[in-house]
C-alpha positions as CSV (number, residue, x, y, z in Angstrom):
1,X,0.1,0.0,0.1
2,X,2.9,2.4,0.7
3,X,4.3,2.1,-2.6
4,X,1.0,2.6,-4.7
5,X,0.1,5.7,-2.1
6,X,3.3,7.0,-3.6
7,X,2.0,6.3,-7.0
8,X,-0.9,8.0,-6.1
9,X,0.9,11.3,-5.2
10,X,2.6,11.1,-8.7
11,X,-0.6,10.7,-10.6
12,X,-2.0,13.8,-9.1
13,X,1.0,16.0,-9.8
14,X,1.2,14.7,-13.4
15,X,-2.5,15.5,-14.1
16,X,-1.8,19.4,-13.2
17,X,-4.2,21.5,-14.8
18,X,-1.2,23.2,-16.4
19,X,2.6,23.0,-16.0
20,X,4.8,25.8,-14.8
21,X,6.7,27.5,-17.4
22,X,10.4,27.5,-16.7
23,X,11.9,30.3,-15.6
24,X,15.4,31.1,-16.5
25,X,18.3,31.5,-14.0
26,X,22.1,32.0,-15.2
27,X,20.9,30.4,-18.6
28,X,19.6,27.6,-17.4
29,X,16.2,26.7,-16.0
30,X,15.6,25.9,-12.3
31,X,12.9,23.5,-13.5
32,X,15.6,21.6,-15.2
33,X,16.0,19.7,-11.9
34,X,12.3,19.1,-11.5
35,X,10.6,18.5,-15.0
36,X,11.6,16.6,-18.0
37,X,10.9,18.1,-21.5
38,X,7.9,16.5,-22.0
39,X,6.3,17.9,-18.3
40,X,6.6,14.9,-16.5
41,X,8.0,14.9,-12.7
42,X,11.8,13.9,-12.2
43,X,11.2,11.9,-9.1
44,X,14.8,10.6,-9.2
45,X,15.9,13.6,-8.2
46,X,13.4,15.1,-5.4
47,X,13.3,14.1,-1.9
48,X,9.9,14.0,-0.3
49,X,9.7,16.4,2.7
50,X,6.3,15.3,3.4
51,X,3.2,17.7,4.4
52,X,3.5,20.9,6.9
53,X,1.2,23.2,8.3
54,X,1.3,26.3,9.8
55,X,-0.9,29.3,11.2
56,X,-2.0,31.8,8.5
57,X,-3.7,35.0,9.4
58,X,-4.4,35.5,5.7
59,X,-6.7,32.5,6.0
60,X,-9.0,33.9,8.6
61,X,-12.5,34.4,7.2
62,X,-15.6,35.7,8.9
63,X,-18.7,34.0,8.3
64,X,-22.2,34.9,8.2
65,X,-23.5,35.6,11.8
66,X,-19.8,36.6,13.0
67,X,-18.1,33.5,13.3
68,X,-14.2,33.4,12.7
69,X,-13.0,30.6,10.7
70,X,-9.2,30.0,11.6
71,X,-7.4,28.0,9.0
72,X,-4.1,26.7,8.8
73,X,-1.9,26.6,5.5
74,X,-0.9,23.2,4.6
75,X,1.9,22.3,1.8
76,X,3.2,19.0,0.6
77,X,7.0,19.8,-0.2
78,X,10.0,18.4,-2.1
79,X,13.7,19.3,-2.1
80,X,15.9,19.2,-5.3
81,X,19.8,18.3,-5.1
82,X,20.6,22.0,-5.5
83,X,18.6,23.0,-2.3
84,X,15.5,24.6,-3.9
85,X,11.9,23.8,-2.6
86,X,9.2,22.7,-4.5
87,X,5.9,23.8,-2.7
88,X,2.4,22.0,-3.4
89,X,-0.2,23.9,-1.7
90,X,-3.6,22.2,-0.8
91,X,-6.5,23.5,-2.6
92,X,-8.0,25.7,0.2
93,X,-4.7,27.1,0.9
94,X,-3.6,27.9,-2.9
95,X,-7.2,29.6,-3.1
96,X,-6.3,31.9,-0.3
97,X,-2.7,32.4,-1.5
98,X,-4.0,33.8,-4.6
99,X,-6.2,36.5,-2.8
100,X,-3.3,37.5,-0.8
101,X,-0.3,36.7,-3.1
102,X,2.3,38.9,-1.1
103,X,1.0,38.2,2.5
104,X,1.3,34.2,1.7
105,X,4.6,34.3,-0.1
106,X,3.2,33.5,-3.5
107,X,4.8,36.5,-5.2
108,X,8.2,35.1,-3.8
109,X,8.2,31.8,-5.7
110,X,10.4,31.7,-8.7
111,X,7.8,30.3,-11.1
112,X,4.5,29.4,-10.4
113,X,1.3,28.6,-12.6
114,X,0.5,32.3,-13.0
115,X,-0.7,35.1,-11.1
116,X,-3.3,35.3,-8.3
117,X,-6.0,36.3,-10.8
118,X,-5.2,33.0,-13.0
119,X,-4.9,30.8,-10.1
120,X,-8.4,31.9,-9.0
121,X,-10.0,31.7,-12.4
122,X,-8.2,28.0,-12.6
123,X,-9.9,27.0,-9.1
124,X,-13.2,28.9,-9.0
125,X,-13.9,29.4,-12.6
126,X,-15.3,25.7,-13.3
127,X,-17.5,26.2,-10.2
128,X,-19.4,29.3,-11.7
129,X,-22.6,28.5,-13.1
130,X,-24.1,30.5,-16.0
131,X,-26.4,32.6,-13.4
132,X,-22.9,33.5,-11.5
133,X,-21.3,34.2,-14.9
134,X,-24.3,36.5,-15.9
135,X,-24.0,38.2,-12.4
136,X,-20.4,39.1,-13.5
137,X,-21.4,40.7,-16.6
138,X,-23.8,43.0,-14.9
139,X,-20.8,43.9,-12.7
140,X,-18.9,44.8,-15.9
141,X,-16.8,41.8,-16.0
142,X,-17.0,40.1,-19.5
143,X,-13.8,38.0,-18.2
144,X,-13.9,36.4,-14.7
145,X,-10.1,36.7,-14.3
146,X,-10.6,40.5,-14.4
147,X,-13.1,40.3,-11.4
148,X,-10.6,38.2,-9.5
149,X,-7.9,40.8,-10.3
150,X,-10.1,43.3,-8.8
151,X,-10.5,41.0,-5.8
152,X,-6.8,41.0,-5.1
153,X,-6.6,44.5,-5.5
154,X,-9.6,45.1,-2.8
155,X,-12.0,46.4,-5.1
156,X,-14.3,43.5,-5.2
157,X,-15.5,40.9,-2.6
158,X,-15.0,37.2,-3.7
159,X,-17.7,36.2,-1.6
160,X,-20.4,38.5,-3.6
161,X,-19.9,35.6,-6.5
162,X,-18.4,32.5,-4.5
163,X,-20.8,31.2,-1.9
164,X,-19.7,29.7,1.2
165,X,-20.5,26.1,0.1
166,X,-17.4,26.1,-2.4
167,X,-15.2,27.3,0.5
168,X,-16.4,24.1,2.3
169,X,-16.0,22.1,-0.6
170,X,-12.2,22.7,-1.2
171,X,-11.7,22.4,2.5
172,X,-13.1,19.1,2.3
173,X,-10.8,18.3,-0.8
174,X,-8.1,19.5,1.4
175,X,-8.6,17.5,4.5
176,X,-8.9,14.3,2.4
177,X,-5.5,12.1,2.3
178,X,-3.9,13.0,-0.6
179,X,-5.2,16.0,-1.6
180,X,-5.3,17.0,-5.3
181,X,-2.4,19.2,-6.4
182,X,-3.3,22.5,-8.5
183,X,0.0,24.0,-8.6
184,X,3.7,23.6,-8.3
185,X,5.4,26.8,-6.7
186,X,9.4,26.9,-6.8
187,X,11.4,28.5,-4.4
188,X,14.9,29.0,-4.9
189,X,17.9,28.4,-2.2
190,X,14.8,27.3,0.2
191,X,17.2,25.7,2.3
192,X,19.4,28.6,2.7
193,X,16.7,31.1,3.1
194,X,13.7,28.8,4.7
195,X,12.5,31.2,7.1
196,X,10.5,33.0,4.3
197,X,9.4,29.4,2.7
198,X,5.8,28.3,3.2
199,X,6.0,25.8,5.8
200,X,9.3,27.4,7.2
201,X,12.3,25.5,8.0
202,X,11.0,22.2,9.5
203,X,12.0,19.1,7.9
204,X,14.6,20.4,5.4
205,X,17.9,18.7,4.6
206,X,20.5,21.1,5.4
207,X,23.4,20.0,3.0
208,X,22.8,18.5,-0.2
209,X,26.5,18.3,-1.2
210,X,26.8,14.4,-0.3
211,X,23.8,13.5,-2.3
212,X,21.7,12.9,0.7
213,X,18.9,15.0,-0.9
214,X,18.4,12.3,-3.8
215,X,16.4,9.5,-3.2
216,X,16.9,5.9,-4.5
217,X,16.2,5.7,-8.1
218,X,12.8,3.9,-8.9
219,X,13.0,0.5,-10.6
220,X,9.7,0.9,-12.5
221,X,8.5,3.8,-14.7
222,X,6.4,6.6,-13.4
223,X,2.6,6.2,-14.1
224,X,1.0,8.2,-16.9
225,X,-2.0,9.3,-18.4
226,X,-3.3,10.6,-21.9
227,X,-6.5,11.5,-23.1
228,X,-8.0,12.5,-26.6
229,X,-9.4,15.8,-26.7
230,X,-13.3,16.2,-26.2
231,X,-15.6,17.2,-29.0
232,X,-18.4,19.6,-28.2
233,X,-21.0,21.1,-30.4
234,X,-24.1,23.4,-29.9
235,X,-25.9,24.6,-33.1
236,X,-29.0,25.5,-34.9
237,X,-30.9,22.3,-36.4
238,X,-33.7,23.9,-38.3
239,X,-35.2,26.0,-40.1
240,X,-32.3,27.0,-42.3
241,X,-33.3,30.7,-42.3
242,X,-35.3,31.3,-38.9
243,X,-37.8,34.1,-38.6
244,X,-38.7,35.8,-35.6
245,X,-41.9,33.8,-34.4
246,X,-44.0,36.9,-34.6
247,X,-43.6,37.0,-38.6
248,X,-43.5,32.9,-38.9
249,X,-47.2,31.9,-39.8
250,X,-46.3,28.4,-38.2
251,X,-44.7,30.1,-35.3
252,X,-42.3,27.1,-35.0
253,X,-39.4,29.1,-33.4
254,X,-36.0,27.2,-33.8
255,X,-34.5,23.7,-32.7
256,X,-31.2,23.6,-31.2
257,X,-29.0,20.6,-30.8
258,X,-26.2,20.2,-28.3
259,X,-23.8,17.2,-27.9
260,X,-20.6,16.3,-26.1
261,X,-18.4,13.4,-26.3
262,X,-15.4,12.9,-24.0
263,X,-12.6,10.0,-24.4
264,X,-11.6,8.0,-21.7
265,X,-8.3,8.7,-19.8
266,X,-5.6,6.0,-20.5
267,X,-4.1,5.4,-17.3
268,X,-0.8,3.4,-17.4
269,X,1.1,2.3,-14.3
270,X,3.8,-0.3,-13.4
271,X,3.5,-3.1,-10.9
272,X,6.7,-4.2,-9.2
273,X,7.0,-7.8,-8.5
274,X,9.7,-9.9,-7.3
275,X,10.6,-13.4,-8.0
276,X,10.6,-15.7,-4.9
277,X,14.5,-16.2,-3.7
278,X,16.8,-19.0,-4.3
279,X,19.2,-20.9,-2.6
280,X,22.2,-20.7,-4.0
281,X,26.0,-22.1,-3.2
282,X,28.3,-19.6,-1.4
283,X,31.6,-19.7,-3.3
284,X,33.1,-18.0,-0.1
285,X,32.1,-20.5,2.2
286,X,31.0,-17.8,4.4
287,X,27.1,-17.9,3.3
288,X,24.4,-17.6,6.0
289,X,22.5,-20.7,5.0
290,X,19.0,-20.9,3.5
291,X,16.4,-21.3,6.4
292,X,12.9,-23.4,6.0
293,X,10.7,-23.8,4.9
294,X,11.7,-24.7,1.2
295,X,8.3,-23.5,-0.3
296,X,9.7,-20.0,-0.1
297,X,12.5,-20.7,-2.5
298,X,12.3,-20.9,-6.5
299,X,14.7,-24.1,-6.6
300,X,15.3,-27.2,-4.8
301,X,15.9,-27.2,-1.2
302,X,16.5,-29.8,1.6
303,X,17.1,-29.5,5.3
304,X,20.8,-29.9,4.9
305,X,21.1,-26.4,3.7
306,X,19.5,-24.4,6.9
307,X,22.1,-23.0,8.7
308,X,24.7,-24.3,6.2
309,X,27.6,-21.6,5.3
310,X,28.0,-23.5,2.1
311,X,24.6,-21.7,1.0
312,X,23.1,-18.3,0.8
313,X,20.1,-16.7,-0.2
314,X,19.6,-14.9,-3.4
315,X,16.9,-12.4,-4.1
316,X,14.8,-13.1,-7.0
317,X,14.6,-10.9,-10.0
318,X,12.2,-7.8,-10.0
319,X,9.9,-7.5,-12.8
320,X,7.8,-4.5,-14.0
321,X,4.3,-5.3,-15.1
322,X,2.6,-2.7,-17.3
323,X,-0.9,-2.2,-16.6
324,X,-3.2,-0.2,-18.8
325,X,-6.4,1.2,-17.5
326,X,-9.4,2.8,-19.7
327,X,-11.1,5.1,-17.2
328,X,-14.3,6.8,-18.3
329,X,-14.9,10.8,-17.4
330,X,-18.5,10.6,-16.5
331,X,-20.7,13.9,-17.5
332,X,-22.4,15.0,-14.5
333,X,-24.4,18.2,-15.5
334,X,-25.1,20.1,-19.1
335,X,-26.0,23.7,-19.3
336,X,-26.6,25.8,-22.4
337,X,-28.1,29.1,-23.0
338,X,-28.7,31.5,-26.2
339,X,-28.0,35.2,-25.4
340,X,-28.8,38.1,-28.0
341,X,-25.4,39.3,-28.8
342,X,-24.2,43.0,-27.7
343,X,-24.2,44.0,-31.1
344,X,-27.7,43.1,-32.1
345,X,-28.9,44.4,-28.8
346,X,-27.4,47.7,-29.9
347,X,-29.2,47.5,-33.5
348,X,-32.6,46.7,-32.4
349,X,-32.4,49.6,-29.4
350,X,-30.8,52.3,-31.9
351,X,-30.9,51.4,-35.7
352,X,-34.2,49.6,-36.0
353,X,-35.9,51.7,-33.1
354,X,-35.3,54.7,-35.0
355,X,-37.1,53.4,-38.1
356,X,-39.9,51.3,-36.2
357,X,-40.9,53.2,-33.0
358,X,-42.4,49.9,-31.4
359,X,-39.0,48.0,-31.8
360,X,-38.0,46.7,-28.4
361,X,-36.1,43.6,-27.0
362,X,-38.8,40.8,-26.4
363,X,-36.5,38.4,-24.8
364,X,-32.8,38.3,-25.1
365,X,-31.8,35.0,-23.0
366,X,-33.2,31.5,-23.2
367,X,-31.6,28.9,-20.6
368,X,-32.0,25.9,-22.8
369,X,-30.4,23.1,-20.6
370,X,-31.7,22.4,-18.3
371,X,-35.0,23.1,-18.5
372,X,-36.3,23.1,-22.2
373,X,-35.4,19.6,-22.9
374,X,-34.0,16.5,-21.1
375,X,-30.2,15.4,-21.6
376,X,-29.2,11.8,-22.5
377,X,-25.9,11.1,-20.9
378,X,-23.8,8.0,-20.5
379,X,-20.6,6.1,-20.9
380,X,-20.3,3.5,-23.4
381,X,-18.1,0.0,-23.4
382,X,-15.2,1.6,-25.0
383,X,-15.0,4.2,-22.0
384,X,-16.3,7.0,-24.1
385,X,-18.8,9.3,-22.2
386,X,-21.4,11.3,-24.3
387,X,-24.3,13.5,-23.9
388,X,-27.0,14.7,-26.3
389,X,-30.0,17.1,-26.0
390,X,-32.5,18.3,-28.6
391,X,-34.4,21.6,-27.8
392,X,-37.2,22.1,-30.2
393,X,-39.2,25.3,-31.0
394,X,-37.4,27.7,-29.0
395,X,-39.4,31.0,-29.7
396,X,-37.0,33.7,-30.7
397,X,-38.8,37.1,-31.0
398,X,-35.7,39.1,-31.6
399,X,-33.8,39.5,-34.7
400,X,-30.0,39.3,-34.9
401,X,-27.2,37.1,-33.9
402,X,-27.7,34.8,-30.8
403,X,-24.5,33.1,-29.0
404,X,-25.2,29.5,-28.1
405,X,-23.3,28.5,-25.3
406,X,-22.8,25.2,-23.7
407,X,-21.0,24.0,-20.5
408,X,-20.3,20.4,-19.9
409,X,-19.4,19.1,-16.3
410,X,-17.5,16.0,-15.6
411,X,-16.8,14.1,-12.5
412,X,-13.1,13.5,-13.5
413,X,-11.8,10.0,-13.5
414,X,-11.1,7.3,-10.6
415,X,-9.3,4.4,-10.6
416,X,-10.4,1.5,-8.1
417,X,-7.8,-0.3,-6.8
418,X,-8.3,-3.4,-4.1
419,X,-11.5,-1.3,-3.3
420,X,-10.0,2.1,-2.8
421,X,-11.2,4.9,-5.3
422,X,-8.6,6.6,-6.1
423,X,-9.0,9.9,-7.9
424,X,-6.5,10.4,-11.3
425,X,-7.9,13.5,-12.9
426,X,-10.1,16.3,-11.4
427,X,-13.4,17.3,-12.5
428,X,-13.3,19.9,-14.8
429,X,-15.7,22.0,-17.2
430,X,-15.6,22.4,-20.8
431,X,-17.2,25.1,-22.6
432,X,-18.0,25.6,-26.5
433,X,-19.9,28.8,-28.1
434,X,-21.3,29.1,-31.7
435,X,-23.6,31.6,-33.2
436,X,-27.0,31.7,-35.2
437,X,-28.7,34.2,-36.9
438,X,-32.7,34.9,-36.5
439,X,-34.1,37.1,-39.2
440,X,-36.6,39.7,-39.6
441,X,-38.5,40.9,-42.6
442,X,-38.7,44.8,-43.0
443,X,-41.1,46.5,-45.0
444,X,-40.3,49.6,-46.5
445,X,-42.9,52.4,-46.9
446,X,-43.0,54.4,-50.2
447,X,-45.1,57.7,-50.9
448,X,-48.0,57.3,-53.2
449,X,-47.3,57.5,-57.0
450,X,-43.5,56.6,-56.3
451,X,-42.3,54.3,-58.9
């Protein structure tokens, strides 16, 4: 179990949402000690320092009712041969580090996933539903990252958008054993300058010059994951050139088709298996003998070999057995809406209204899914998970371009090993946008007698 737990930790790091970009130092990147060219972790060069927690005022939060939640910052840390420290914050810790980048020491990292706004967008963005995104738009933020930057600058309150349910969810993720990792933060000369290091000086190896920072080279390859890109579509199905329902004699509206296809995650891991030992002749005559029972050996044994210095136990060879798992990524929710574009709104309220005094916007937004049609979702025998929905007769009453937006929420992937459910990839939100046109027939009035 201990060996496999180390595999789990490798996996959650391999499955990061993004890898840090190398930062140059004297012509060479300090990430060279940590990352291979393909982005995988160089575990043979890292020393595991374990998990450390510390009190952090910047993680205190006042809940409704005045109760103060006093949280500790938690990090899993690794040390490189040169004495640099790789810090992996828990999800809750990273959330507050992004909001308070100076106080938390986030800005002191040599290289990281991005600025505080980018980290908040990575953590919080997938949790925002269409209503919250619309609320941001009414506040003047078309890009959520701009709102998160305003939070860091003290101009906005993040709890006006993110409810406390989300906070408790990331706390739950953080408290779980083997919490999911969202970012790698590298601190140069962390051993020599550990006072300002997240987690402090506890557990660091003071001198790496003797090679004590380098653990034993693993025998089997590190596990890997791969996945083909997902396919999302949302588009008009019929009619070819839809009219606003007020001018359509049939009042049929527009049919919208949405679909998603998510290929499985291919998880490859290696099981270390050792052959049984053998009892061999000791050429030196100083062997320790081969203690019974004889069933433990992979060759012939008899009682005379027990305690006999002419024989010695030779360990069996170690083999790496490759296992390839096909893990489906289930779809947990599908949301879609149609929204009149800003350009079309302007055209209706200004250009069209100047010629037709009764022109106004009837309904500029339709929440298509869920609500207007059922969604059929599931996973096939090949591990591909799909979702389909057909929304008939959407009564568009306004002319112009409508943005069709589709959000697909997934559960991530899980590997079941000996009855233990191990998360391999994190839940995610996929987004797709397309545009459709709704037409209107305009009547031009001519004076009597005009040709």
